[in-house]
C-alpha positions as CSV (number, residue, x, y, z in Angstrom):
1,M,-2.2,2.3,-10.8
2,K,1.3,3.3,-9.8
3,S,3.2,2.2,-6.7
4,F,6.3,3.1,-4.8
5,E,8.0,1.3,-1.9
6,C,10.3,3.4,0.2
7,G,12.5,0.5,1.1
8,T,13.8,0.6,-2.5
9,L,15.2,4.0,-1.6
10,V,15.7,3.8,2.2
11,P,16.7,0.2,3.1
12,G,14.6,-1.2,5.9
13,C,11.6,1.1,5.5
14,N,8.3,-0.7,4.9
15,W,6.2,2.3,3.9
16,H,4.6,2.2,0.4
17,T,1.9,4.1,-1.5
18,R,-0.3,3.7,-4.6
19,A,-1.9,6.3,-6.8
20,E,-3.3,6.8,-10.3
21,E,-0.6,9.3,-11.3
22,D,3.1,9.5,-10.9
23,A,2.9,13.0,-9.6
24,E,0.7,11.9,-6.7
25,V,3.1,9.1,-5.9
26,V,6.0,11.5,-5.8
27,R,4.1,14.0,-3.6
28,R,3.2,11.3,-1.1
29,A,6.8,9.9,-1.1
30,I,8.3,13.4,-0.5
31,E,5.8,14.0,2.3
32,H,6.8,10.6,3.8
33,L,10.5,11.4,3.5
34,R,10.0,14.7,5.3
35,A,7.8,13.3,8.1
36,D,9.4,10.0,8.7
37,H,13.0,10.3,7.6
38,G,13.7,13.9,8.6
39,E,14.5,15.1,5.1
40,D,14.3,18.9,5.1
41,T,15.5,19.5,1.6
42,I,14.3,17.4,-1.3
43,R,16.7,17.9,-4.2
44,P,15.9,17.2,-7.8
45,A,18.1,14.1,-7.7
46,M,15.9,12.7,-4.9
47,V,12.8,13.3,-7.0
48,D,14.5,11.5,-9.9
49,N,15.3,8.6,-7.6
50,I,11.7,8.3,-6.5
51,K,10.4,8.5,-10.1
52,A,12.9,5.8,-11.1
53,R,11.4,3.4,-8.5
54,I,7.8,4.0,-9.4
55,R,6.3,0.8,-10.7
56,E,3.1,0.0,-12.6
57,D,0.9,-1.9,-10.1
58,H,-1.2,-4.5,-11.8
59,K,-3.0,-5.6,-8.6
60,V,-6.8,-5.5,-8.8
61,D,-8.6,-4.1,-5.8
62,S,-11.3,-6.4,-4.4
């Protein structure tokens, strides 16, 4: 499971997501940046920044 915390990119934001694949995490993060942070244009550097902040999530769902 992969995870991303928006606060690592946008200080003060508490939004986070988890998914099996990096691509899904990136898709959700971009959707969040557009909807909640008003980002109209997502440049390749922003995608790279998101990818760099994706972490392997070792939490086990109960």
